[in-house]
C-alpha positions in Angstrom: 24.1 -50.8 60.2 27.2 -48.7 60.8 28.4 -51.2 63.5 28.1 -54.1 61.0 30.0 -52.2 58.4 32.7 -51.3 60.9 32.9 -54.8 62.3 33.0 -56.2 58.8 35.8 -54.0 57.8 37.8 -54.5 61.0 37.6 -58.3 60.9 40.1 -60.2 58.9 43.4 -61.9 59.1 45.2 -58.9 60.4 42.7 -57.3 62.8 40.8 -58.7 65.7 38.2 -57.0 67.8 37.9 -57.4 71.6 34.7 -58.8 73.0 32.1 -56.3 73.8 32.3 -56.9 77.5 36.0 -56.3 77.7 37.7 -53.3 79.0 37.2 -49.9 77.5 40.8 -49.8 76.4 41.1 -51.3 72.9 44.0 -53.3 71.7 44.9 -54.0 68.1 46.5 -57.4 67.8 48.8 -58.2 64.9 49.8 -61.6 64.0 53.4 -61.1 64.5 53.6 -57.9 66.6 51.2 -56.2 68.9 51.4 -52.4 69.0 49.1 -50.9 71.6 47.7 -47.6 70.5 45.3 -45.0 71.8 41.7 -46.1 71.8 40.6 -42.9 69.9 42.5 -44.1 66.8 40.0 -46.9 66.4 37.1 -44.5 66.9 38.5 -42.1 64.3 39.0 -45.0 61.9 35.4 -46.1 62.4 34.1 -42.6 61.9 36.1 -42.2 58.7 34.8 -45.5 57.3 31.3 -44.5 58.2 31.6 -41.1 56.5 33.0 -42.8 53.4 30.1 -45.2 53.3 27.6 -42.4 53.6 29.3 -40.4 50.9 29.3 -43.3 48.6 25.6 -43.8 49.2 25.0 -40.1 48.6 26.9 -40.2 45.4 25.0 -43.2 44.2 21.8 -41.4 45.1 22.9 -38.2 43.1 23.8 -40.3 40.1 20.5 -42.0 40.2 18.7 -38.6 40.5 20.6 -37.2 37.6 19.8 -40.3 35.5 16.1 -39.9 36.4 16.1 -36.2 35.5 17.8 -36.9 32.2 15.3 -39.6 31.5 12.5 -37.1 32.4 14.0 -34.5 30.0 14.2 -37.1 27.2 10.6 -38.2 27.9 9.3 -34.6 28.2 7.6 -33.4 24.9 8.7 -30.0 23.4 6.5 -27.0 23.8 3.8 -26.2 21.3 5.6 -23.0 20.3 8.8 -24.9 19.6 7.0 -27.4 17.5 5.2 -24.6 15.6 8.5 -22.8 14.8 10.0 -26.1 13.6 7.0 -26.8 11.5 7.1 -23.3 10.1 10.8 -23.6 9.3 10.1 -26.9 7.5 7.3 -25.3 5.5 9.7 -22.5 4.5 12.2 -25.0 3.2 9.6 -27.0 1.3 8.0 -23.9 -0.3 11.3 -22.2 -1.2 11.3 -23.5 -4.8 7.6 -23.2 -5.4 7.5 -21.0 -8.5 3.9 -21.9 -9.5 2.5 -18.7 -11.0 -1.1 -19.8 -10.7 -1.0 -18.9 -7.0 -2.3 -15.4 -7.0 -2.4 -12.9 -4.1 -4.6 -14.2 -1.3 -7.5 -12.3 0.3 -5.5 -12.0 3.5 -2.6 -10.5 1.6 -4.9 -8.1 -0.2 -6.4 -6.9 3.1 -2.9 -6.4 4.7 -1.6 -4.5 1.7 -4.6 -2.2 1.6 -4.3 -1.5 5.3 -0.6 -0.8 5.0 -1.1 1.6 2.1 -3.8 3.5 4.0 -1.7 3.8 7.1 1.6 4.9 5.4 0.4 6.7 2.3 2.4 4.4 0.0 1.1 3.9 -3.5 -1.1 0.8 -3.4 -0.5 0.1 -7.1 3.3 0.3 -6.7 3.2 -2.1 -3.7 1.2 -4.6 -5.8 3.4 -4.3 -8.9 6.7 -4.7 -6.9 5.3 -7.6 -5.0 4.2 -9.4 -8.1 7.5 -8.7 -9.8 9.8 -9.5 -6.9 8.0 -12.8 -6.1 8.1 -13.9 -9.8 4.3 -13.6 -9.9 3.9 -16.3 -7.2 3.0 -14.2 -4.1 4.7 -17.0 -2.2 5.8 -15.9 1.3 8.6 -18.5 1.2 10.0 -18.2 -2.3 13.8 -17.9 -2.8 15.7 -17.2 -5.9 17.7 -19.9 -7.7 21.3 -18.8 -8.3 24.4 -20.6 -9.7 24.4 -24.4 -9.7 20.8 -24.6 -8.5 21.6 -23.2 -5.1 19.1 -20.9 -3.4 19.9 -17.3 -2.6 19.6 -15.8 0.8 16.7 -13.5 -0.2 13.2 -14.6 0.7 9.6 -13.4 1.1 7.4 -11.7 -1.4 9.7 -8.7 -1.6 12.9 -10.7 -1.5 14.8 -9.3 1.5 18.3 -10.6 2.4 19.0 -10.9 6.1 21.3 -7.8 6.4 18.8 -5.5 4.6 15.9 -6.7 6.7 17.8 -6.3 9.9 18.9 -2.8 9.0 15.3 -1.7 8.1 13.7 -3.2 11.2 16.4 -1.7 13.5 16.1 1.7 11.9 12.3 1.9 11.3 11.0 -0.7 13.7 9.6 1.8 16.2 7.8 3.7 13.5 6.4 0.4 12.2 5.0 -0.4 15.6 3.5 3.0 16.0 1.8 3.1 12.6 0.3 -0.3 13.1 -1.1 0.5 16.5 -4.5 1.9 17.3 -5.0 5.6 17.1 -8.3 7.1 18.2 -7.6 10.5 16.7 -7.2 9.0 13.2 -10.1 6.5 13.8 -7.6 3.7 13.3 -7.9 0.3 14.9 -5.1 -2.0 16.1 -3.5 -4.0 13.3 -2.7 -7.6 13.9 0.8 -8.4 12.9 0.7 -12.1 13.9 1.4 -14.7 11.3 2.8 -18.3 11.3 4.1 -19.4 14.7 4.2 -15.9 16.1 1.3 -14.0 17.6 0.9 -10.3 17.4 2.5 -9.7 20.8 5.4 -12.0 20.0 6.1 -10.2 16.6 6.0 -6.8 18.4 8.4 -8.1 21.1 10.9 -9.3 18.4 10.8 -6.0 16.7 11.2 -4.0 20.0 14.2 -6.2 20.9 15.8 -5.7 17.5 15.4 -1.9 17.8 16.9 -2.1 21.3 19.9 -4.0 20.0 19.1 -7.2 21.8 18.8 -9.2 18.5 21.4 -9.3 15.7 21.0 -9.9 12.0 21.6 -13.7 12.4 18.8 -14.1 14.9 16.6 -17.0 13.7 13.3 -15.7 14.9 14.0 -12.2 13.4 14.8 -13.7 10.0 11.6 -15.9 10.2 9.7 -12.6 10.1 10.7 -12.2 6.5 7.9 -14.8 5.8 5.4 -12.5 7.7 3.6 -10.7 4.9 2.5 -7.8 7.1 5.9 -7.1 8.5 7.5 -7.4 5.1 5.0 -5.1 3.5 5.9 -2.4 6.0 9.6 -3.1 5.6 9.3 -2.7 1.8 7.7 0.8 2.4 10.4 1.9 4.8 13.1 0.5 2.4 11.8 2.9 -0.3 11.8 5.7 2.3 15.3 4.9 3.3 16.7 4.9 -0.3 14.8 8.0 -1.3 13.5 6.5 -4.5 11.3 8.9 -6.5 10.1 6.6 -9.4 9.1 3.0 -9.7 12.2 2.3 -11.7 14.4 3.7 -8.9 12.5 1.9 -6.3 13.0 -1.4 -7.9 16.7 -0.9 -8.7 17.5 0.4 -5.3 15.9 -2.6 -3.7 17.5 -5.1 -6.2 21.0 -3.6 -6.3 21.2 -1.2 -3.4 20.9 2.5 -3.5 24.5 3.3 -4.4 24.8 0.8 -7.2 21.3 1.5 -8.4 22.1 5.2 -8.8 25.2 4.3 -10.7 23.1 2.2 -13.2 20.7 5.1 -13.5 23.6 7.5 -14.2 24.7 5.3 -17.1 21.2 4.9 -18.4 20.5 8.7 -18.3 23.9 10.1 -19.1 26.5 10.0 -21.8 26.6 6.2 -21.7 23.0 5.7 -22.5 23.7 4.6 -26.1 26.2 2.0 -25.2 25.4 -1.7 -24.6 24.4 -2.8 -21.2 26.1 -6.2 -21.5 29.8 -6.9 -22.3 31.0 -10.2 -23.8 32.2 -12.7 -21.2 36.0 -13.2 -20.8 37.3 -16.2 -22.6 40.6 -16.5 -20.8 40.9 -18.3 -17.5 42.6 -15.4 -15.7 40.4 -13.5 -13.3 39.1 -10.2 -14.7 40.7 -7.2 -12.9 38.3 -5.1 -10.9 38.5 -2.0 -13.1 35.1 -0.5 -12.4 32.3 -0.1 -9.9 31.3 -3.3 -8.2 27.8 -4.6 -9.1 26.7 -7.8 -7.4 23.4 -9.5 -7.1 21.7 -8.7 -3.8 22.1 -11.5 -1.4 25.3 -13.0 -2.9 28.9 -12.4 -2.0 30.3 -12.7 -5.5 31.0 -9.3 -7.0 31.0 -8.4 -10.7 32.0 -5.3 -12.3 31.0 -2.8 -15.0 33.6 -1.0 -17.1 33.2 2.7 -16.9 34.6 5.4 -19.2 38.0 6.6 -18.1 38.4 3.6 -15.8 41.4 2.1 -17.6 44.4 1.6 -15.3 47.6 3.2 -16.2 49.7 1.0 -18.5 52.0 -1.4 -16.7 50.6 -0.7 -13.2 48.8 -4.0 -12.9 52.0 -5.9 -13.6 54.8 -3.6 -12.4 53.1 -2.0 -9.3 50.2 -4.1 -7.9 49.8 -1.8 -4.8 49.4 1.3 -7.0 46.9 -0.6 -9.2 44.9 -1.6 -6.2 44.9 2.0 -5.0 43.6 3.1 -8.3 40.9 0.5 -8.3 39.7 1.6 -4.8 39.7 5.2 -5.9 37.7 4.3 -9.0 35.2 2.3 -6.9 34.6 5.3 -4.6 34.9 8.4 -6.7 34.9 7.3 -10.3 38.2 9.1 -11.0 41.8 8.1 -11.3 44.4 9.8 -9.1 46.4 12.6 -10.5 49.8 11.7 -12.1 52.7 11.9 -9.9 56.4 11.1 -10.3 57.1 7.5 -9.7 53.6 6.4 -10.1 54.3 4.5 -13.1 51.6 6.1 -15.3 52.1 8.5 -18.1 50.3 11.8 -18.6 48.7 10.7 -21.8 47.3 7.4 -20.6 43.7 8.8 -20.4 41.8 10.7 -23.1 38.9 11.6 -20.8 37.6 11.0 -17.3 34.4 9.8 -15.8 32.0 12.6 -14.9 31.0 12.7 -11.3 27.5 12.1 -9.9 25.5 15.0 -8.5 26.1 14.6 -4.7 22.7 15.9 -3.9 20.7 13.5 -6.1 17.5 15.1 -5.0 15.2 13.8 -7.7 17.0 11.1 -9.5 20.5 9.9 -10.5 21.8 12.2 -13.3 25.0 11.6 -15.1 27.0 14.9 -15.4 30.0 14.7 -17.7 32.9 17.0 -16.9 33.7 19.9 -19.1 35.6 18.8 -22.2 34.6 15.2 -21.9 34.1 13.3 -25.1 30.4 12.8 -25.8 29.4 9.4 -27.3 27.4 9.6 -30.5 24.0 8.0 -30.6 25.2 5.2 -32.9 28.0 4.2 -30.7 27.4 0.5 -29.7 30.4 0.0 -27.5 30.1 -2.5 -24.7 32.9 -1.0 -22.7 30.6 0.0 -19.8 28.4 -3.1 -19.8 28.0 -5.8 -17.3 29.8 -9.1 -17.9 27.5 -11.5 -19.8 28.2 -14.3 -17.4 27.5 -12.3 -14.2 24.5 -13.5 -12.1 22.8 -10.1 -12.5 22.6 -10.7 -16.3 22.1 -14.4 -16.4 19.4 -14.3 -13.7 17.5 -11.5 -15.4 18.1 -12.0 -19.1 14.8 -10.3 -20.0 16.0 -7.1 -18.5 19.2 -7.0 -20.6 18.4 -8.7 -23.9 15.8 -8.2 -26.5 16.1 -11.9 -27.1 16.1 -13.4 -23.6 16.3 -17.0 -24.9 19.3 -16.7 -27.2 21.0 -13.8 -25.4 22.6 -12.3 -28.5 21.1 -8.8 -28.8 21.6 -6.8 -25.6 19.8 -3.5 -24.8 21.6 -0.2 -24.6 21.5 1.4 -21.2 18.7 3.8 -22.4 16.7 0.8 -23.7 17.5 -1.0 -20.5 15.7 1.7 -18.5 12.7 1.7 -20.9 12.5 -2.1 -20.6 12.7 -1.8 -16.8 9.9 0.7 -16.8 7.7 -1.6 -18.9 8.7 -4.6 -16.7 7.7 -2.9 -13.4 4.6 -1.4 -15.2 5.5 2.1 -14.0 2.6 3.8 -15.7 0.0 1.1 -15.3 0.6 0.2 -11.7 -2.7 1.6 -10.4 -4.5 -0.5 -13.0 -3.3 -3.6 -11.1 -5.5 -2.5 -8.1 -8.6 -3.1 -10.1 -7.2 -6.3 -11.6 -6.8 -7.7 -8.1 -9.4 -6.1 -6.0 -12.2 -5.6 -8.5 -12.6 -2.0 -7.3 -10.6 1.2 -7.3 -9.8 3.3 -4.2 -9.5 7.1 -3.7 -6.0 6.9 -2.3 -2.4 7.1 -3.6 -2.0 4.8 -6.5 -5.5 3.3 -5.9 -6.9 3.7 -9.4 -6.3 5.0 -12.9 -7.8 8.4 -13.6 -10.0 7.2 -16.4 -12.4 5.6 -13.9 -13.4 8.7 -12.1 -16.2 11.1 -13.2 -14.8 13.6 -15.6 -16.7 16.9 -15.8 -15.0 17.9 -19.0 -16.3 14.9 -20.9 -19.9 14.2 -22.0 -20.9 11.3 -19.8 -23.4 8.8 -21.3 -25.7 6.9 -19.0 -26.0 3.2 -18.7 -29.2 1.4 -18.0 -29.3 -0.4 -14.6 -32.2 -1.5 -12.6 -33.5 -1.8 -9.1 -36.7 -2.9 -7.4 -37.5 0.6 -6.2 -37.4 2.3 -9.6 -37.3 -0.4 -12.2 -35.2 1.3 -14.8 -32.2 3.1 -13.2 -30.2 5.3 -15.7 -26.8 6.3 -14.2 -23.4 7.3 -15.5 -21.0 4.3 -15.4 -18.4 6.1 -13.1 -21.1 6.5 -10.4 -21.4 2.7 -10.3 -17.9 1.4 -11.0 -15.9 4.5 -10.0 -13.3 4.4 -7.1 -14.5 3.8 -3.6 -14.5 6.7 -1.1 -13.2 6.4 2.5 -16.5 5.1 3.9 -16.8 2.5 1.1 -13.2 1.5 1.5 -13.7 0.8 5.2 -16.8 -1.3 4.3 -14.8 -3.2 1.7 -12.1 -4.1 4.3 -14.6 -5.1 7.0 -16.5 -7.4 4.6 -13.3 -9.0 3.3 -12.0 -9.5 6.9 -15.4 -11.1 7.8 -15.0 -13.6 5.0 -11.5 -14.4 6.1 -12.6 -14.9 9.8 -15.4 -17.2 8.7 -13.2 -19.2 6.5 -15.4 -18.3 3.5 -12.6 -16.7 1.5 -12.4 -19.5 -1.1 -13.5 -19.3 -4.8 -17.2 -20.2 -5.2 -18.7 -22.3 -8.0 -22.2 -21.1 -7.1 -23.5 -17.6 -6.9 -24.7 -16.5 -3.4 -28.0 -14.6 -3.5 -26.3 -11.2 -3.0 -24.0 -11.8 -6.0 -26.9 -13.0 -8.2 -29.0 -10.0 -7.3 -26.1 -7.6 -8.0 -25.5 -9.1 -11.4 -29.2 -8.7 -12.2 -29.3 -5.1 -11.0 -26.2 -4.3 -13.1 -28.1 -5.5 -16.1 -25.6 -8.4 -16.7 -27.9 -11.3 -15.8 -31.5 -11.7 -16.9 -34.2 -11.3 -14.3 -35.7 -14.6 -15.1 -32.4 -16.5 -14.9 -32.6 -18.8 -11.9 -29.2 -20.6 -12.5 -26.5 -20.0 -9.9 -23.9 -22.5 -11.1 -20.9 -20.6 -12.5 -20.5 -23.2 -15.2 -23.8 -22.2 -16.6 -23.3 -20.3 -19.9 -25.5 -17.4 -18.8 -23.8 -17.0 -15.4 -20.4 -17.4 -16.9 -21.0 -14.7 -19.5 -22.5 -12.4 -16.8 -19.4 -12.9 -14.6 -17.0 -12.1 -17.4 -19.1 -9.1 -18.4 -18.8 -7.9 -14.8 -15.0 -8.2 -14.9 -15.0 -6.1 -18.1 -17.2 -3.5 -16.6 -15.0 -2.9 -13.5 -11.6 -3.8 -14.9 -11.1 -7.0 -13.0 -8.7 -9.6 -14.4 -9.6 -13.2 -14.9 -8.0 -15.4 -12.2 -4.5 -16.5 -13.2 -5.3 -20.1 -12.5 -7.2 -21.4 -15.5 -9.1 -23.8 -13.3 -10.7 -20.8 -11.5 -11.6 -18.8 -14.5 -15.3 -19.5 -14.1 -15.3 -19.2 -10.3 -16.4 -16.3 -8.2 -13.4 -14.9 -6.4 -13.7 -13.5 -2.8 -12.7 -10.0 -4.0 -15.3 -10.1 -6.7 -17.9 -11.2 -4.2 -17.2 -8.2 -2.0 -17.1 -5.8 -5.0 -20.5 -7.0 -6.2 -22.0 -6.3 -2.8 -20.6 -2.8 -2.8 -21.8 -2.0 -6.3 -25.2 -3.3 -5.4 -25.3 -1.0 -2.4 -24.5 2.0 -4.7 -27.4 1.1 -7.0 -29.7 0.9 -4.0 -28.6 4.3 -2.8 -29.2 6.0 -6.2 -32.5 4.1 -6.6 -33.7 5.6 -3.3 -32.7 9.1 -4.4 -34.4 8.8 -7.8 -37.5 7.4 -6.2 -37.7 10.4 -3.8 -37.1 12.7 -6.7 -39.9 11.2 -8.8 -42.3 11.5 -5.9 -41.7 15.2 -5.5 -41.8 16.2 -9.1 -45.4 17.2 -9.0 -44.6 20.0 -6.5 -41.3 21.0 -8.1 -40.5 24.5 -9.3 -40.3 24.9 -13.1 -37.4 27.3 -13.7 -38.0 27.6 -17.4 -41.6 28.9 -16.8 -40.6 31.8 -14.6 -40.1 34.1 -17.6 -43.7 33.7 -18.4 -44.9 35.1 -15.1 -45.6 38.7 -14.2 -42.6 41.0 -14.0 -42.9 41.5 -10.3 -42.9 37.7 -9.8 -39.8 37.5 -11.8 -38.1 40.2 -9.8 -39.1 38.5 -6.5 -37.6 35.2 -7.7 -34.3 36.6 -8.9 -32.5 36.6 -5.5 -33.4 33.0 -5.1 -32.3 32.0 -8.6 -29.1 33.9 -8.2 -28.4 31.9 -5.0 -29.1 28.7 -7.0 -26.7 29.8 -9.7 -24.0 30.6 -7.2 -24.3 27.2 -5.6 -24.0 25.5 -9.1 -21.0 27.7 -9.9 -19.3 26.6 -6.6 -19.7 23.0 -7.9 -17.7 23.9 -11.0 -20.8 24.2 -13.3 -21.2 27.2 -15.6 -24.1 29.6 -15.2 -25.1 32.9 -16.7 -23.6 36.0 -15.0 -23.2 39.7 -15.4 -19.4 39.5 -15.7 -18.1 40.7 -19.0 -14.5 40.1 -18.3 -12.8 37.2 -16.6 -11.1 39.5 -14.1 -14.4 40.9 -12.9 -16.3 39.4 -10.0 -19.2 37.4 -11.3 -22.6 38.8 -10.4 -25.4 36.3 -10.9 -28.3 37.8 -12.7 -31.0 35.5 -11.2 -32.5 34.7 -14.6 -32.9 31.0 -15.3 -31.8 30.4 -18.9 -30.4 27.5 -20.9 -27.0 27.7 -19.1 -28.7 27.3 -15.7 -30.8 24.5 -17.0 -27.7 22.6 -18.4 -25.8 23.2 -15.2 -28.7 21.8 -13.2 -28.9 18.7 -15.4 -25.2 18.1 -15.1 -25.3 18.4 -11.3 -28.2 16.0 -11.1 -26.4 13.5 -13.5 -23.2 13.8 -11.4 -25.0 12.9 -8.2 -27.1 10.0 -9.5 -30.4 11.9 -10.0 -32.5 12.0 -13.1 -32.0 15.1 -15.2 -35.2 17.2 -14.9 -34.6 19.8 -17.6 -35.2 22.8 -15.3 -37.5 21.3 -12.7 -36.1 22.1 -9.3 -37.1 19.3 -7.1 -36.6 19.2 -3.3 -34.0 16.4 -3.5 -31.8 18.5 -5.8 -32.2 21.6 -3.6 -31.2 19.6 -0.5 -28.1 18.2 -2.2 -27.1 21.8 -3.1 -27.4 22.7 0.6 -30.0 25.4 -0.2 -33.2 26.2 1.8 -36.5 24.9 0.3 -37.3 26.6 -2.9 -40.9 26.4 -4.1 -43.7 28.9 -4.8 -42.5 31.0 -1.9 -39.7 32.5 -4.0 -42.4 34.7 -5.7 -43.2 36.5 -2.5 -41.5 39.8 -1.7 -38.3 39.0 0.2 -38.4 40.0 3.8 -37.2 38.9 7.2 -33.7 38.4 8.6 -33.0 35.5 6.1 -33.6 37.6 3.0 -31.2 36.5 0.2 -31.2 39.9 -1.5 -27.8 41.5 -1.8 -27.7 45.1 -0.5 -25.5 46.5 -3.2 -27.9 46.5 -6.3 -30.9 47.6 -4.1 -31.7 51.2 -3.5 -32.9 50.6 0.1 -32.5 47.8 2.6 -35.3 45.4 2.9 -33.8 43.4 5.6 -33.3 46.2 8.0 -36.1 45.8 10.5 -36.7 49.3 11.8 -36.9 50.9 8.3 -38.3 48.0 6.4 -41.5 48.4 4.3 -43.5 45.4 3.2 -44.7 45.5 -0.4 -47.5 43.4 -1.8 -48.8 43.9 -5.4 -52.5 43.0 -5.7 -52.9 42.2 -9.4 -56.2 40.5 -9.0 -57.9 43.5 -7.4 -57.7 45.8 -10.5 -59.5 45.5 -13.8 -57.2 44.4 -16.6 -58.3 47.1 -19.1 -57.2 49.9 -16.9 -53.6 48.4 -16.7 -53.2 50.0 -13.3 -50.9 48.8 -10.6 -52.2 49.1 -7.1 -49.6 49.3 -4.4 -50.3 49.1 -0.8 -47.6 50.2 1.6 -47.5 50.2 5.3 -45.3 52.5 7.3 -44.5 50.6 10.5 -44.0 53.8 12.4 -47.4 55.3 11.7 -51.0 54.3 11.1 -51.3 55.9 7.7 -52.1 53.9 4.5 -51.5 55.1 1.0 -53.0 53.7 -2.2 -51.5 55.0 -5.5 -52.4 54.2 -9.1 -50.4 54.9 -12.2 -53.4 56.2 -14.1 -54.3 59.3 -12.2 -51.6 59.4 -9.5 -54.3 60.3 -7.0 -53.7 59.5 -3.4 -56.1 58.5 -0.8 -55.0 58.8 2.8 -56.6 57.6 6.0 
C-alpha cells in the first residue's frame, strides 16, 4: 500500500520512475532539465510521504474516536443520584410558594422534633411554636417568604434560614450536631438517621464534615439543599439559639429574625426609655433618599437596609451638606456605638446641637437587652407618642409583618408603641403557652423541658377527684385524671417514639376514617364510647363524639384541615394505645389489691387490741409513717416545733389513714380507709406487714429504735425474749403472767402482779 501511494505521488508530468529492473542508482528526469541527485533523497522523500499518510490516518482515527466518545457521553443517562438532586431542586422551586395552612406538622417531623429535644435538652414547646410561626403555619420544608414585587426571599425551610446563617451555624456547630445525633451506649441512645430527600444519612454527615473542615463554602449547592432537611434544620435552630444566647422566646425569635445585634437593639428600645414611643415612623414623601441616621435594621435575607431613628442621633446642623465626610463618620459612629463624636474645632457642629445622648447598652447583656440611659438624660413621659425612634412604615420589616407593628394590620393606621410591640410579640410567639402546643400536636405531654403545661401533672396540694374508667379485669376503674392523661415518663416516651416510628416505616401514618380495634377498645375503656357500640366509622355520630371527647380529655387540637376533623390522626392513634396501656396497668394493681383485702391489716382496729399488742405494733407503724412522710404525706409525730426532728409515734390515727389513702390514690390504687394491703406495702418498699407486727420484736431486723428503749432487744448476747400469755390466766384475777428466759442460764421465772411471788426452777 505504501508503494502504491509513493508511486502515485511520484508519477506525473514532472516525475518519472525508473523501471524496477534498472540500476540501483535512481535518476530524476525533468522535462526540460535533468539533475542527477543522490538516491537517498528519493528514499527520504518516500519515507516522509509515508509518515504523512500514516499521521493523517491516525488523526482521522482520533477524530472518529472522539466523536464516538462524545456520542457515548450524550447517549449515557445521568446517575440516579443526579436525577434525584434535580428532582428535589425542582420540588423545592415548585413548593416555595405553597402557603397552604391546612398542611399540619407531619408524623415524621413530630418524631424528629421529639428526638432532637430529648438529645439537646431544648424546649419542645418552643421548637414547635417557632416552627409554626416561622413557616407561617405551613410546616412546609420548602416555603420561602414573598418580598417586594412578588419576589422570593433567600430564606427557606421551616425555620427560615438564609444561606449565610445556615453556613455559619453548620461550620461552627456541625461537629457537635454529628456527635449528639450519633449512637451513645452510655446514654442508651441509638443512632439518629439524618437522611432526607436525595441524600442518605452518610451523605448528609459527609457534607457536614466537609463544611466543618472548610471544604465547602456558603454557596455550595448541596449544603444549601440541606436547609430543606427537617432534621438538620431542627438541630441548626437549636444551635442558633445557643449561639445568640437568647434567654426568652421573644429574644429567640427576634435574634433569629433580625440577628442578635439588631434584635438586642430592638429589645433595648422596648424595655428602655423609648418603650412609650411609636414603633413605626411615617414613610418619607420626598423622593430623596433618607439619610442613614440610625442603626441599620434590615430584613433577614435581604440586602436592602432600613433604619430606625434613635434619640440623640441627629447629625450636627450643616454637616450633611457642608461636610459629607464628617457626616458619614458620624453615621458610622452612631451605627456602632450609638453616640456622636465629641465636638472639636473645625468639625462644623456646635456645642448646643444636642440636648441629650443615647444611653449605651450593657456590654455584658447576661440576661436580656436592657436600655440604660445616661445620667442626666431626658426621660420620656408615658404619654409621649413620638415616632422619632420608629421603623419606616415602608420598610420590608414593617410591611411584611404588619400584625407585629399595628393594632389594625389591615389599614395600618394605629402602630404599637415599643412596649406594646414586645407584648404583641410575646402573644404572637405564644411565650407562655408554648408547652400547650405539645399536647395540641402530639396528643400527650412529656416529662421533659417544655414538654407539658404544669396543670396536667398530679398536684398533691389540690384535692383530686377521681374519674370513672373501666377495664375487663376490674369492671369499674376509679382513677384520678392525671394518672391517665398526665405527661409520659421516660419509658412511655420511648414507647411513643417506637410506635410512631413503626407506623411511619409501615406507611400506616395517614389519617384513618375507621377505628382500629385498639383505638376502639381504648375509647371504651376511657368511658367515651359505649360498650355496646359496634360502629367504627369516624363519620358515625357516636364515634365522632367519642373522638372529640378524647381530644378534650387530653388537650389535643382538632386537625387544622377541616376535611380531617372527623379522622383519627396518627398521633391520636399512638396516644390512645398508651392511655389504654396505663388503664391496663392500674387495673392489674387494683385487681391484686382487691384479692388481698381479706388478709390485710386494719390499722384503725389496732387501738382496740390489748396494750401489749399495741406496743408491739408501734415500731412497725412508725416505720409506715416514716415511709409516708418521705413521700411528702403528713402523718402524726411527736415533734412540737418545726425545728425539732420528727419522731413518729407509731399510733395509727386519722392523719395516718388520710396519708395512706392519698398515697393509694396517687399510685392508682383504691383508697382502703386504713386497710394496709400487701400491694400498698410493696409500693412503699416496706417488708410484709400482717399479723406478725403484734409479736414481740426480735432478731437482727428488729425495727425498734434504740433511743426510746431502756435496753437493746436486738443485741443477741444480752437479748431476752418476752411472750405475754394472756389466755393462760383467768380474767377476774387481772394478772399478767410473764415468762422470761435467760439465755445464759437454765433458770425460769414466773411472776404475777397480784402477789409478786416467784417460782424458780
